[in-house]
All heavy atoms as a GROMACS GRO file, in nm:
protein
  601
    1MET      N    1   1.428   0.168   5.273
    1MET     CA    2   1.523   0.166   5.165
    1MET      C    3   1.575   0.026   5.138
    1MET      O    4   1.625   0.000   5.029
    1MET     CB    5   1.638   0.260   5.195
    1MET     CG    6   1.597   0.407   5.189
    1MET     SD    7   1.733   0.523   5.214
    1MET     CE    8   1.836   0.487   5.075
    2ARG      N    9   1.565  -0.063   5.237
    2ARG     CA   10   1.617  -0.199   5.217
    2ARG      C   11   1.545  -0.271   5.104
    2ARG      O   12   1.604  -0.352   5.036
    2ARG     CB   13   1.606  -0.279   5.345
    2ARG     CG   14   1.702  -0.230   5.449
    2ARG     CD   15   1.683  -0.302   5.579
    2ARG     NE   16   1.749  -0.225   5.683
    2ARG     CZ   17   1.825  -0.276   5.775
    2ARG    NH1   18   1.844  -0.404   5.781
    2ARG    NH2   19   1.881  -0.199   5.864
    3GLY      N   20   1.416  -0.242   5.084
    3GLY     CA   21   1.340  -0.307   4.980
    3GLY      C   22   1.351  -0.238   4.845
    3GLY      O   23   1.295  -0.283   4.746
    4MET      N   24   1.428  -0.130   4.839
    4MET     CA   25   1.442  -0.052   4.717
    4MET      C   26   1.535  -0.122   4.618
    4MET      O   27   1.636  -0.180   4.658
    4MET     CB   28   1.501   0.085   4.755
    4MET     CG   29   1.492   0.190   4.654
    4MET     SD   30   1.544   0.344   4.736
    4MET     CE   31   1.641   0.413   4.607
    5ASN      N   32   1.502  -0.118   4.492
    5ASN     CA   33   1.586  -0.176   4.389
    5ASN      C   34   1.718  -0.098   4.385
    5ASN      O   35   1.720   0.023   4.364
    5ASN     CB   36   1.514  -0.168   4.254
    5ASN     CG   37   1.596  -0.227   4.141
    5ASN    OD1   38   1.716  -0.245   4.150
    5ASN    ND2   39   1.528  -0.256   4.032
    6SER      N   40   1.831  -0.165   4.404
    6SER     CA   41   1.961  -0.098   4.411
    6SER      C   42   1.999  -0.029   4.280
    6SER      O   43   2.084   0.058   4.278
    6SER     CB   44   2.070  -0.195   4.453
    6SER     OG   45   2.084  -0.297   4.357
    7ALA      N   46   1.938  -0.069   4.170
    7ALA     CA   47   1.968  -0.006   4.041
    7ALA      C   48   1.888   0.123   4.020
    7ALA      O   49   1.908   0.193   3.921
    7ALA     CB   50   1.940  -0.104   3.927
    8SER      N   51   1.798   0.154   4.113
    8SER     CA   52   1.712   0.271   4.092
    8SER      C   53   1.773   0.401   4.143
    8SER      O   54   1.719   0.508   4.118
    8SER     CB   55   1.576   0.249   4.159
    8SER     OG   56   1.592   0.241   4.299
    9ALA      N   57   1.884   0.396   4.214
    9ALA     CA   58   1.947   0.519   4.265
    9ALA      C   59   2.098   0.506   4.257
    9ALA      O   60   2.155   0.401   4.288
    9ALA     CB   61   1.905   0.544   4.409
   10ASP      N   62   2.163   0.615   4.215
   10ASP     CA   63   2.309   0.616   4.210
   10ASP      C   64   2.368   0.668   4.340
   10ASP      O   65   2.480   0.633   4.377
   10ASP     CB   66   2.358   0.705   4.095
   10ASP     CG   67   2.323   0.647   3.960
   10ASP    OD1   68   2.324   0.523   3.946
   10ASP    OD2   69   2.295   0.725   3.868
   11LEU      N   70   2.294   0.755   4.407
   11LEU     CA   71   2.347   0.819   4.527
   11LEU      C   72   2.232   0.853   4.620
   11LEU      O   73   2.127   0.900   4.576
   11LEU     CB   74   2.421   0.948   4.490
   11LEU     CG   75   2.470   1.036   4.604
   11LEU    CD1   76   2.584   0.966   4.679
   11LEU    CD2   77   2.516   1.169   4.550
   12VAL      N   78   2.252   0.829   4.748
   12VAL     CA   79   2.157   0.870   4.850
   12VAL      C   80   2.232   0.958   4.947
   12VAL      O   81   2.338   0.920   4.997
   12VAL     CB   82   2.096   0.749   4.924
   12VAL    CG1   83   2.007   0.794   5.038
   12VAL    CG2   84   2.020   0.661   4.827
   13TYR      N   85   2.178   1.076   4.972
   13TYR     CA   86   2.243   1.170   5.063
   13TYR      C   87   2.151   1.193   5.181
   13TYR      O   88   2.034   1.226   5.164
   13TYR     CB   89   2.271   1.302   4.991
   13TYR     CG   90   2.321   1.411   5.084
   13TYR    CD1   91   2.452   1.409   5.130
   13TYR    CD2   92   2.237   1.511   5.126
   13TYR    CE1   93   2.498   1.506   5.215
   13TYR    CE2   94   2.282   1.610   5.212
   13TYR     CZ   95   2.413   1.607   5.256
   13TYR     OH   96   2.458   1.703   5.342
   14LEU      N   97   2.201   1.175   5.300
   14LEU     CA   98   2.125   1.202   5.422
   14LEU      C   99   2.194   1.315   5.497
   14LEU      O  100   2.312   1.306   5.528
   14LEU     CB  101   2.119   1.077   5.509
   14LEU     CG  102   2.052   0.955   5.446
   14LEU    CD1  103   2.064   0.834   5.538
   14LEU    CD2  104   1.907   0.984   5.416
   15ASP      N  105   2.120   1.417   5.524
   15ASP     CA  106   2.174   1.532   5.595
   15ASP      C  107   2.143   1.517   5.743
   15ASP      O  108   2.027   1.499   5.781
   15ASP     CB  109   2.110   1.660   5.540
   15ASP     CG  110   2.184   1.785   5.580
   15ASP    OD1  111   2.293   1.774   5.639
   15ASP    OD2  112   2.132   1.894   5.554
   16PRO      N  113   2.245   1.522   5.827
   16PRO     CA  114   2.217   1.509   5.970
   16PRO      C  115   2.139   1.630   6.022
   16PRO      O  116   2.137   1.735   5.958
   16PRO     CB  117   2.357   1.503   6.033
   16PRO     CG  118   2.444   1.572   5.935
   16PRO     CD  119   2.385   1.547   5.800
   17PRO      N  120   2.076   1.615   6.135
   17PRO     CA  121   2.002   1.728   6.192
   17PRO      C  122   2.097   1.843   6.225
   17PRO      O  123   2.216   1.821   6.252
   17PRO     CB  124   1.938   1.672   6.318
   17PRO     CG  125   2.009   1.545   6.347
   17PRO     CD  126   2.073   1.498   6.220
   18PHE      N  127   2.046   1.963   6.222
   18PHE     CA  128   2.126   2.080   6.258
   18PHE      C  129   2.054   2.157   6.368
   18PHE      O  130   1.936   2.188   6.357
   18PHE     CB  131   2.148   2.172   6.138
   18PHE     CG  132   2.199   2.308   6.176
   18PHE    CD1  133   2.326   2.323   6.227
   18PHE    CD2  134   2.119   2.420   6.166
   18PHE    CE1  135   2.375   2.447   6.265
   18PHE    CE2  136   2.166   2.544   6.202
   18PHE     CZ  137   2.294   2.558   6.252
   19ASN      N  138   2.127   2.186   6.472
   19ASN     CA  139   2.078   2.268   6.582
   19ASN      C  140   1.947   2.213   6.639
   19ASN      O  141   1.855   2.287   6.669
   19ASN     CB  142   2.060   2.413   6.536
   19ASN     CG  143   2.060   2.508   6.654
   19ASN    OD1  144   2.111   2.477   6.761
   19ASN    ND2  145   2.002   2.624   6.636
   20SER      N  146   1.941   2.082   6.657
   20SER     CA  147   1.823   2.020   6.715
   20SER      C  148   1.824   2.031   6.867
   20SER      O  149   1.727   1.995   6.932
   20SER     CB  150   1.815   1.874   6.675
   20SER     OG  151   1.925   1.803   6.728
   21LYS      N  152   1.936   2.078   6.920
   21LYS     CA  153   1.955   2.091   7.065
   21LYS      C  154   1.939   1.956   7.136
   21LYS      O  155   1.877   1.946   7.242
   21LYS     CB  156   1.861   2.196   7.122
   21LYS     CG  157   1.887   2.334   7.065
   21LYS     CD  158   1.794   2.436   7.122
   21LYS     CE  159   1.817   2.576   7.073
   21LYS     NZ  160   1.864   2.602   6.943
   22ALA      N  161   1.993   1.851   7.073
   22ALA     CA  162   1.986   1.717   7.128
   22ALA      C  163   2.121   1.649   7.114
   22ALA      O  164   2.204   1.689   7.033
   22ALA     CB  165   1.879   1.636   7.056
   23ASN      N  166   2.142   1.547   7.194
   23ASN     CA  167   2.261   1.463   7.182
   23ASN      C  168   2.218   1.330   7.124
   23ASN      O  169   2.113   1.276   7.161
   23ASN     CB  170   2.328   1.445   7.318
   23ASN     CG  171   2.381   1.576   7.372
   23ASN    OD1  172   2.423   1.662   7.297
   23ASN    ND2  173   2.377   1.592   7.503
   24TYR      N  174   2.299   1.274   7.035
   24TYR     CA  175   2.264   1.151   6.967
   24TYR      C  176   2.370   1.045   6.994
   24TYR      O  177   2.488   1.074   6.997
   24TYR     CB  178   2.256   1.174   6.814
   24TYR     CG  179   2.146   1.272   6.777
   24TYR    CD1  180   2.173   1.408   6.768
   24TYR    CD2  181   2.018   1.227   6.753
   24TYR    CE1  182   2.073   1.498   6.735
   24TYR    CE2  183   1.917   1.315   6.719
   24TYR     CZ  184   1.945   1.450   6.711
   24TYR     OH  185   1.846   1.538   6.678
   25ALA      N  186   2.325   0.922   7.012
   25ALA     CA  187   2.416   0.809   7.032
   25ALA      C  188   2.355   0.685   6.967
   25ALA      O  189   2.233   0.666   6.973
   25ALA     CB  190   2.441   0.785   7.180
   26ALA      N  191   2.440   0.603   6.907
   26ALA     CA  192   2.393   0.478   6.847
   26ALA      C  193   2.350   0.384   6.959
   26ALA      O  194   2.411   0.380   7.065
   26ALA     CB  195   2.503   0.416   6.762
   27PRO      N  196   2.247   0.305   6.935
   27PRO     CA  197   2.198   0.213   7.039
   27PRO      C  198   2.301   0.107   7.076
   27PRO      O  199   2.376   0.059   6.990
   27PRO     CB  200   2.075   0.149   6.976
   27PRO     CG  201   2.046   0.223   6.851
   27PRO     CD  202   2.168   0.300   6.814
   28ILE      N  203   2.302   0.069   7.202
   28ILE     CA  204   2.390  -0.039   7.248
   28ILE      C  205   2.349  -0.166   7.175
   28ILE      O  206   2.231  -0.196   7.160
   28ILE     CB  207   2.376  -0.057   7.401
   28ILE    CG1  208   2.427   0.069   7.471
   28ILE    CG2  209   2.450  -0.181   7.448
   28ILE    CD1  210   2.401   0.073   7.619
   29GLY      N  211   2.446  -0.240   7.126
   29GLY     CA  212   2.420  -0.363   7.053
   29GLY      C  213   2.419  -0.345   6.903
   29GLY      O  214   2.423  -0.442   6.829
   30SER      N  215   2.412  -0.219   6.857
   30SER     CA  216   2.414  -0.196   6.712
   30SER      C  217   2.559  -0.197   6.663
   30SER      O  218   2.652  -0.187   6.742
   30SER     CB  219   2.348  -0.062   6.678
   30SER     OG  220   2.432   0.045   6.714
   31GLU      N  221   2.577  -0.207   6.532
   31GLU     CA  222   2.712  -0.205   6.475
   31GLU      C  223   2.782  -0.074   6.501
   31GLU      O  224   2.904  -0.068   6.503
   31GLU     CB  225   2.705  -0.231   6.324
   31GLU     CG  226   2.669  -0.373   6.287
   31GLU     CD  227   2.673  -0.396   6.137
   31GLU    OE1  228   2.758  -0.335   6.069
   31GLU    OE2  229   2.591  -0.475   6.088
   32ALA      N  230   2.706   0.032   6.521
   32ALA     CA  231   2.765   0.164   6.543
   32ALA      C  232   2.772   0.201   6.692
   32ALA      O  233   2.800   0.316   6.726
   32ALA     CB  234   2.683   0.269   6.469
   33ALA      N  235   2.748   0.106   6.780
   33ALA     CA  236   2.748   0.134   6.924
   33ALA      C  237   2.873   0.211   6.964
   33ALA      O  238   2.984   0.178   6.920
   33ALA     CB  239   2.737   0.004   7.003
   34GLY      N  240   2.854   0.312   7.042
   34GLY     CA  241   2.966   0.396   7.087
   34GLY      C  242   2.979   0.522   7.005
   34GLY      O  243   3.042   0.618   7.048
   35ALA      N  244   2.921   0.524   6.885
   35ALA     CA  245   2.925   0.646   6.802
   35ALA      C  246   2.825   0.744   6.858
   35ALA      O  247   2.712   0.708   6.892
   35ALA     CB  248   2.892   0.611   6.657
   36GLU      N  249   2.866   0.869   6.869
   36GLU     CA  250   2.776   0.971   6.921
   36GLU      C  251   2.821   1.109   6.878
   36GLU      O  252   2.936   1.128   6.839
   36GLU     CB  253   2.766   0.964   7.074
   36GLU     CG  254   2.898   0.989   7.144
   36GLU     CD  255   2.888   0.970   7.295
   36GLU    OE1  256   2.794   0.903   7.342
   36GLU    OE2  257   2.974   1.021   7.365
   37PHE      N  258   2.729   1.203   6.882
   37PHE     CA  259   2.762   1.342   6.858
   37PHE      C  260   2.660   1.429   6.927
   37PHE      O  261   2.549   1.386   6.956
   37PHE     CB  262   2.773   1.376   6.709
   37PHE     CG  263   2.641   1.383   6.637
   37PHE    CD1  264   2.577   1.504   6.619
   37PHE    CD2  265   2.582   1.268   6.587
   37PHE    CE1  266   2.456   1.511   6.552
   37PHE    CE2  267   2.463   1.273   6.518
   37PHE     CZ  268   2.399   1.396   6.501
   38LYS      N  269   2.700   1.550   6.957
   38LYS     CA  270   2.606   1.644   7.017
   38LYS      C  271   2.570   1.750   6.914
   38LYS      O  272   2.655   1.795   6.838
   38LYS     CB  273   2.661   1.706   7.145
   38LYS     CG  274   2.776   1.801   7.126
   38LYS     CD  275   2.818   1.862   7.258
   38LYS     CE  276   2.918   1.974   7.231
   38LYS     NZ  277   2.942   2.056   7.346
   39ASP      N  278   2.445   1.782   6.910
   39ASP     CA  279   2.396   1.884   6.820
   39ASP      C  280   2.348   2.004   6.901
   39ASP      O  281   2.241   2.058   6.880
   39ASP     CB  282   2.283   1.828   6.732
   39ASP     CG  283   2.249   1.920   6.616
   39ASP    OD1  284   2.340   1.988   6.567
   39ASP    OD2  285   2.132   1.924   6.576
   40THR      N  286   2.428   2.034   7.000
   40THR     CA  287   2.404   2.153   7.082
   40THR      C  288   2.528   2.240   7.068
   40THR      O  289   2.640   2.190   7.077
   40THR     CB  290   2.382   2.116   7.229
   40THR    OG1  291   2.491   2.034   7.274
   40THR    CG2  292   2.252   2.040   7.248
   41TRP      N  293   2.509   2.364   7.040
   41TRP     CA  294   2.621   2.453   7.012
   41TRP      C  295   2.616   2.572   7.105
   41TRP      O  296   2.510   2.626   7.135
   41TRP     CB  297   2.614   2.503   6.868
   41TRP     CG  298   2.613   2.392   6.768
   41TRP    CD1  299   2.504   2.326   6.721
   41TRP    CD2  300   2.725   2.333   6.704
   41TRP    NE1  301   2.542   2.230   6.632
   41TRP    CE2  302   2.677   2.232   6.620
   41TRP    CE3  303   2.862   2.357   6.710
   41TRP    CZ2  304   2.760   2.155   6.541
   41TRP    CZ3  305   2.945   2.280   6.631
   41TRP    CH2  306   2.895   2.180   6.549
   42SER      N  307   2.733   2.614   7.147
   42SER     CA  308   2.742   2.737   7.226
   42SER      C  309   2.875   2.803   7.193
   42SER      O  310   2.966   2.740   7.139
   42SER     CB  311   2.733   2.707   7.376
   42SER     OG  312   2.855   2.654   7.423
   43LEU      N  313   2.885   2.929   7.226
   43LEU     CA  314   3.012   2.999   7.200
   43LEU      C  315   3.125   2.947   7.287
   43LEU      O  316   3.241   2.972   7.260
   43LEU     CB  317   2.993   3.150   7.217
   43LEU     CG  318   2.910   3.214   7.106
   43LEU    CD1  319   2.892   3.363   7.133
   43LEU    CD2  320   2.972   3.194   6.970
   44ASN      N  321   3.093   2.870   7.389
   44ASN     CA  322   3.197   2.806   7.471
   44ASN      C  323   3.273   2.701   7.391
   44ASN      O  324   3.383   2.662   7.427
   44ASN     CB  325   3.136   2.741   7.595
   44ASN     CG  326   3.078   2.843   7.689
   44ASN    OD1  327   3.121   2.957   7.693
   44ASN    ND2  328   2.976   2.802   7.764
   45ASP      N  329   3.213   2.653   7.282
   45ASP     CA  330   3.278   2.552   7.198
   45ASP      C  331   3.374   2.613   7.097
   45ASP      O  332   3.439   2.542   7.021
   45ASP     CB  333   3.172   2.472   7.119
   45ASP     CG  334   3.079   2.394   7.210
   45ASP    OD1  335   3.128   2.339   7.310
   45ASP    OD2  336   2.959   2.388   7.180
   46VAL      N  337   3.382   2.744   7.092
   46VAL     CA  338   3.460   2.814   6.990
   46VAL      C  339   3.581   2.879   7.054
   46VAL      O  340   3.575   2.934   7.164
   46VAL     CB  341   3.373   2.922   6.922
   46VAL    CG1  342   3.451   2.998   6.818
   46VAL    CG2  343   3.250   2.859   6.860
   47ASP      N  344   3.691   2.874   6.984
   47ASP     CA  345   3.814   2.940   7.030
   47ASP      C  346   3.796   3.091   7.022
   47ASP      O  347   3.774   3.147   6.915
   47ASP     CB  348   3.929   2.895   6.940
   47ASP     CG  349   4.064   2.948   6.983
   47ASP    OD1  350   4.070   3.033   7.074
   47ASP    OD2  351   4.164   2.905   6.924
   48ILE      N  352   3.803   3.158   7.135
   48ILE     CA  353   3.781   3.302   7.142
   48ILE      C  354   3.882   3.378   7.055
   48ILE      O  355   3.849   3.480   6.994
   48ILE     CB  356   3.788   3.351   7.289
   48ILE    CG1  357   3.677   3.283   7.371
   48ILE    CG2  358   3.777   3.501   7.298
   48ILE    CD1  359   3.536   3.305   7.319
   49VAL      N  360   4.004   3.328   7.043
   49VAL     CA  361   4.104   3.393   6.959
   49VAL      C  362   4.057   3.396   6.814
   49VAL      O  363   4.074   3.495   6.742
   49VAL     CB  364   4.241   3.322   6.971
   49VAL    CG1  365   4.341   3.378   6.874
   49VAL    CG2  366   4.292   3.331   7.114
   50TRP      N  367   3.994   3.288   6.770
   50TRP     CA  368   3.942   3.281   6.634
   50TRP      C  369   3.833   3.386   6.614
   50TRP      O  370   3.830   3.455   6.512
   50TRP     CB  371   3.888   3.141   6.608
   50TRP     CG  372   3.835   3.119   6.470
   50TRP    CD1  373   3.907   3.096   6.357
   50TRP    CD2  374   3.699   3.120   6.430
   50TRP    NE1  375   3.824   3.082   6.250
   50TRP    CE2  376   3.695   3.096   6.292
   50TRP    CE3  377   3.578   3.138   6.498
   50TRP    CZ2  378   3.577   3.089   6.220
   50TRP    CZ3  379   3.460   3.131   6.426
   50TRP    CH2  380   3.460   3.107   6.289
   51LEU      N  381   3.743   3.399   6.711
   51LEU     CA  382   3.638   3.501   6.701
   51LEU      C  383   3.698   3.642   6.695
   51LEU      O  384   3.654   3.726   6.617
   51LEU     CB  385   3.542   3.491   6.819
   51LEU     CG  386   3.456   3.366   6.823
   51LEU    CD1  387   3.379   3.361   6.954
   51LEU    CD2  388   3.362   3.361   6.705
   52ASP      N  389   3.798   3.667   6.776
   52ASP     CA  390   3.865   3.798   6.775
   52ASP      C  391   3.932   3.825   6.642
   52ASP      O  392   3.933   3.937   6.593
   52ASP     CB  393   3.968   3.806   6.888
   52ASP     CG  394   3.904   3.807   7.027
   52ASP    OD1  395   3.782   3.836   7.035
   52ASP    OD2  396   3.974   3.780   7.125
   53LEU      N  397   3.988   3.721   6.580
   53LEU     CA  398   4.053   3.735   6.450
   53LEU      C  399   3.952   3.777   6.342
   53LEU      O  400   3.980   3.865   6.261
   53LEU     CB  401   4.122   3.604   6.411
   53LEU     CG  402   4.200   3.603   6.281
   53LEU    CD1  403   4.318   3.700   6.289
   53LEU    CD2  404   4.249   3.463   6.251
   54ILE      N  405   3.835   3.715   6.342
   54ILE     CA  406   3.732   3.754   6.246
   54ILE      C  407   3.693   3.899   6.268
   54ILE      O  408   3.681   3.978   6.174
   54ILE     CB  409   3.607   3.664   6.258
   54ILE    CG1  410   3.640   3.525   6.207
   54ILE    CG2  411   3.490   3.723   6.179
   54ILE    CD1  412   3.527   3.426   6.226
   55GLU      N  413   3.674   3.938   6.392
   55GLU     CA  414   3.636   4.075   6.423
   55GLU      C  415   3.743   4.174   6.377
   55GLU      O  416   3.713   4.279   6.321
   55GLU     CB  417   3.609   4.091   6.572
   55GLU     CG  418   3.556   4.227   6.610
   55GLU     CD  419   3.522   4.238   6.756
   55GLU    OE1  420   3.564   4.151   6.836
   55GLU    OE2  421   3.452   4.333   6.791
   56ALA      N  422   3.870   4.140   6.396
   56ALA     CA  423   3.980   4.229   6.360
   56ALA      C  424   4.000   4.238   6.208
   56ALA      O  425   4.023   4.347   6.154
   56ALA     CB  426   4.110   4.182   6.426
   57LYS      N  427   3.990   4.124   6.139
   57LYS     CA  428   4.020   4.123   5.995
   57LYS      C  429   3.899   4.151   5.906
   57LYS      O  430   3.915   4.194   5.794
   57LYS     CB  431   4.082   3.989   5.956
   57LYS     CG  432   4.221   3.970   6.012
   57LYS     CD  433   4.290   3.855   5.943
   57LYS     CE  434   4.435   3.853   5.986
   57LYS     NZ  435   4.523   3.821   5.878
   58HIS      N  436   3.780   4.123   5.956
   58HIS     CA  437   3.658   4.139   5.876
   58HIS      C  438   3.549   4.204   5.960
   58HIS      O  439   3.445   4.142   5.987
   58HIS     CB  440   3.611   4.004   5.823
   58HIS     CG  441   3.716   3.927   5.750
   58HIS    ND1  442   3.754   3.959   5.621
   58HIS    CD2  443   3.793   3.821   5.787
   58HIS    CE1  444   3.849   3.875   5.583
   58HIS    NE2  445   3.874   3.792   5.682
   59PRO      N  446   3.568   4.328   6.003
   59PRO     CA  447   3.473   4.391   6.095
   59PRO      C  448   3.331   4.403   6.040
   59PRO      O  449   3.235   4.388   6.115
   59PRO     CB  450   3.534   4.528   6.124
   59PRO     CG  451   3.633   4.551   6.015
   59PRO     CD  452   3.679   4.417   5.969
   60LYS      N  453   3.316   4.428   5.910
   60LYS     CA  454   3.181   4.439   5.854
   60LYS      C  455   3.110   4.304   5.860
   60LYS      O  456   2.992   4.296   5.897
   60LYS     CB  457   3.186   4.490   5.710
   60LYS     CG  458   3.227   4.636   5.702
   60LYS     CD  459   3.231   4.682   5.558
   60LYS     CE  460   3.281   4.826   5.551
   60LYS     NZ  461   3.293   4.872   5.413
   61LEU      N  462   3.179   4.198   5.823
   61LEU     CA  463   3.122   4.064   5.830
   61LEU      C  464   3.087   4.030   5.974
   61LEU      O  465   2.979   3.976   6.002
   61LEU     CB  466   3.220   3.961   5.774
   61LEU     CG  467   3.180   3.815   5.788
   61LEU    CD1  468   3.050   3.788   5.714
   61LEU    CD2  469   3.291   3.724   5.738
   62TRP      N  470   3.176   4.062   6.066
   62TRP     CA  471   3.151   4.034   6.207
   62TRP      C  472   3.024   4.104   6.256
   62TRP      O  473   2.943   4.045   6.326
   62TRP     CB  474   3.271   4.075   6.292
   62TRP     CG  475   3.244   4.061   6.438
   62TRP    CD1  476   3.220   4.159   6.528
   62TRP    CD2  477   3.235   3.938   6.512
   62TRP    NE1  478   3.197   4.106   6.652
   62TRP    CE2  479   3.205   3.971   6.645
   62TRP    CE3  480   3.249   3.805   6.478
   62TRP    CZ2  481   3.190   3.875   6.745
   62TRP    CZ3  482   3.233   3.710   6.578
   62TRP    CH2  483   3.204   3.745   6.708
   63ARG      N  484   3.005   4.229   6.215
   63ARG     CA  485   2.886   4.304   6.258
   63ARG      C  486   2.758   4.240   6.205
   63ARG      O  487   2.658   4.229   6.276
   63ARG     CB  488   2.895   4.450   6.217
   63ARG     CG  489   2.992   4.530   6.304
   63ARG     CD  490   2.976   4.680   6.286
   63ARG     NE  491   3.009   4.726   6.151
   63ARG     CZ  492   3.132   4.755   6.109
   63ARG    NH1  493   3.235   4.744   6.191
   63ARG    NH2  494   3.153   4.798   5.986
   64VAL      N  495   2.762   4.195   6.080
   64VAL     CA  496   2.644   4.129   6.022
   64VAL      C  497   2.614   3.999   6.097
   64VAL      O  498   2.501   3.973   6.137
   64VAL     CB  499   2.664   4.102   5.872
   64VAL    CG1  500   2.554   4.012   5.818
   64VAL    CG2  501   2.668   4.232   5.795
   65ILE      N  502   2.716   3.917   6.115
   65ILE     CA  503   2.699   3.791   6.186
   65ILE      C  504   2.650   3.817   6.328
   65ILE      O  505   2.557   3.753   6.376
   65ILE     CB  506   2.830   3.710   6.187
   65ILE    CG1  507   2.860   3.657   6.047
   65ILE    CG2  508   2.823   3.595   6.286
   65ILE    CD1  509   2.996   3.593   6.032
   66HIS      N  510   2.712   3.910   6.395
   66HIS     CA  511   2.679   3.940   6.534
   66HIS      C  512   2.534   3.988   6.546
   66HIS      O  513   2.463   3.951   6.639
   66HIS     CB  514   2.776   4.045   6.589
   66HIS     CG  515   2.760   4.067   6.735
   66HIS    ND1  516   2.793   3.973   6.829
   66HIS    CD2  517   2.714   4.174   6.803
   66HIS    CE1  518   2.767   4.021   6.948
   66HIS    NE2  519   2.719   4.142   6.936
   67ALA      N  520   2.488   4.068   6.452
   67ALA     CA  521   2.354   4.125   6.460
   67ALA      C  522   2.245   4.027   6.416
   67ALA      O  523   2.134   4.030   6.467
   67ALA     CB  524   2.346   4.251   6.373
   68ALA      N  525   2.276   3.940   6.321
   68ALA     CA  526   2.172   3.861   6.256
   68ALA      C  527   2.159   3.718   6.307
   68ALA      O  528   2.062   3.651   6.277
   68ALA     CB  529   2.197   3.858   6.106
   69MET      N  530   2.257   3.671   6.381
   69MET     CA  531   2.258   3.529   6.415
   69MET      C  532   2.256   3.506   6.565
   69MET      O  533   2.303   3.589   6.642
   69MET     CB  534   2.381   3.462   6.355
   69MET     CG  535   2.388   3.475   6.204
   69MET     SD  536   2.535   3.400   6.136
   69MET     CE  537   2.490   3.229   6.144
   70THR      N  538   2.206   3.390   6.603
   70THR     CA  539   2.208   3.351   6.744
   70THR      C  540   2.348   3.301   6.780
   70THR      O  541   2.429   3.269   6.692
   70THR     CB  542   2.108   3.237   6.771
   70THR    OG1  543   2.153   3.120   6.702
   70THR    CG2  544   1.967   3.274   6.726
   71ASP      N  545   2.377   3.289   6.908
   71ASP     CA  546   2.506   3.235   6.951
   71ASP      C  547   2.525   3.093   6.900
   71ASP      O  548   2.635   3.054   6.863
   71ASP     CB  549   2.517   3.237   7.103
   71ASP     CG  550   2.543   3.376   7.158
   71ASP    OD1  551   2.567   3.468   7.079
   71ASP    OD2  552   2.538   3.392   7.282
   72SER      N  553   2.418   3.016   6.895
   72SER     CA  554   2.427   2.879   6.844
   72SER      C  555   2.468   2.877   6.698
   72SER      O  556   2.554   2.800   6.658
   72SER     CB  557   2.292   2.809   6.863
   72SER     OG  558   2.298   2.678   6.812
   73ASP      N  559   2.408   2.964   6.617
   73ASP     CA  560   2.444   2.972   6.475
   73ASP      C  561   2.589   3.016   6.459
   73ASP      O  562   2.662   2.962   6.376
   73ASP     CB  563   2.353   3.069   6.401
   73ASP     CG  564   2.210   3.021   6.393
   73ASP    OD1  565   2.188   2.899   6.400
   73ASP    OD2  566   2.121   3.106   6.382
   74LYS      N  567   2.631   3.117   6.535
   74LYS     CA  568   2.769   3.167   6.524
   74LYS      C  569   2.868   3.058   6.562
   74LYS      O  570   2.970   3.042   6.496
   74LYS     CB  571   2.789   3.288   6.613
   74LYS     CG  572   2.725   3.414   6.559
   74LYS     CD  573   2.759   3.535   6.642
   74LYS     CE  574   2.658   3.550   6.752
   74LYS     NZ  575   2.667   3.676   6.824
   75SER      N  576   2.840   2.983   6.665
   75SER     CA  577   2.933   2.878   6.708
   75SER      C  578   2.938   2.765   6.605
   75SER      O  579   3.042   2.705   6.584
   75SER     CB  580   2.896   2.826   6.845
   75SER     OG  581   2.768   2.769   6.845
   76TYR      N  582   2.827   2.736   6.539
   76TYR     CA  583   2.826   2.633   6.435
   76TYR      C  584   2.917   2.675   6.319
   76TYR      O  585   2.994   2.595   6.268
   76TYR     CB  586   2.683   2.610   6.385
   76TYR     CG  587   2.675   2.513   6.270
   76TYR    CD1  588   2.687   2.377   6.291
   76TYR    CD2  589   2.658   2.558   6.140
   76TYR    CE1  590   2.681   2.287   6.187
   76TYR    CE2  591   2.652   2.468   6.034
   76TYR     CZ  592   2.663   2.334   6.059
   76TYR     OH  593   2.658   2.247   5.954
   77LEU      N  594   2.906   2.801   6.277
   77LEU     CA  595   2.991   2.849   6.167
   77LEU      C  596   3.136   2.845   6.207
   77LEU      O  597   3.222   2.814   6.130
   77LEU     CB  598   2.952   2.991   6.129
   77LEU     CG  599   2.816   3.002   6.059
   77LEU    CD1  600   2.784   3.150   6.035
   77LEU    CD2  601   2.816   2.928   5.927
   0.00000   0.00000   0.00000
């Protein structure tokens, strides 16, 4: 993209990976050094009270989510 004419695009959107089951960190020495995120999800990352609230207030939605999605997907949502 560095060689691309800057007048040829108004916006560039990059979507980060989702559920790659990897941890990412900027290389040491780069301008972003120290920046990192994990793309691993589990229900341990979610507040159980919040999950109980969805089940109590939206039981039909909870059943669909519970039946159709993995724990990783549910924790991401």
